[in-house]
C-alpha positions in Angstrom: 84.7 70.6 111.7 84.3 72.3 115.0 83.1 75.9 115.3 84.1 75.8 119.0 87.7 74.9 118.2 87.9 77.6 115.4 86.5 80.3 117.6 88.5 79.3 120.6 91.7 79.6 118.6 90.5 83.0 117.2 89.8 84.2 120.7 93.3 83.0 121.9 94.9 84.8 118.9 93.0 88.0 119.8 93.8 88.0 123.6 97.2 86.3 123.9 99.9 88.5 122.4 102.7 85.9 123.0 100.7 83.2 121.3 99.8 85.5 118.4 103.5 86.3 118.0 104.3 82.6 117.8 101.5 82.2 115.3 102.9 85.0 113.1 106.3 83.4 113.2 105.3 79.8 112.6 101.5 79.2 112.3 101.8 75.5 111.8 103.8 75.0 114.9 101.6 77.4 117.0 98.5 75.4 116.2 100.0 71.9 116.1 98.0 70.8 119.2 94.7 72.5 118.2 91.7 70.2 117.6 91.1 71.3 114.0 90.1 69.6 110.7 92.6 69.6 107.9 90.6 72.4 106.2 90.6 74.5 109.3 94.3 74.0 109.9 95.1 74.9 106.3 93.0 78.1 106.5 94.8 79.2 109.7 98.3 78.4 108.3 97.4 80.4 105.2 96.0 83.1 107.4 92.9 83.0 105.1 90.5 84.9 107.3 87.7 84.7 104.7 88.0 80.9 104.7 88.2 80.8 108.5 84.9 82.8 108.6 83.4 80.4 106.1 84.4 77.5 108.3 82.5 78.9 111.3 84.8 81.6 112.7 82.8 84.5 114.1 83.3 87.5 111.9 83.8 89.8 114.9 86.7 87.7 116.1 88.2 87.3 112.6 88.2 91.0 112.1 89.5 91.9 115.6 92.8 90.1 115.7 95.6 92.6 115.7 97.8 92.3 112.7 95.8 89.5 111.0 92.5 91.0 110.0 94.0 92.5 106.9 94.8 89.1 105.4 
């Protein structure tokens, strides 16, 4: 498990609107090349922001991603 990979992906989701749109459409495809553990990948695909936070995602980033924080 890598906090760096989780938080890098969260930051990209926050700042890159085109990537975020791809993620919303097909999360598994959007993060296919990300260096994530199976648990991290599953949490992102499920858009389980609570689990992402538990896996090391910074709460500020988790809560600041447009359109995803409500999940």
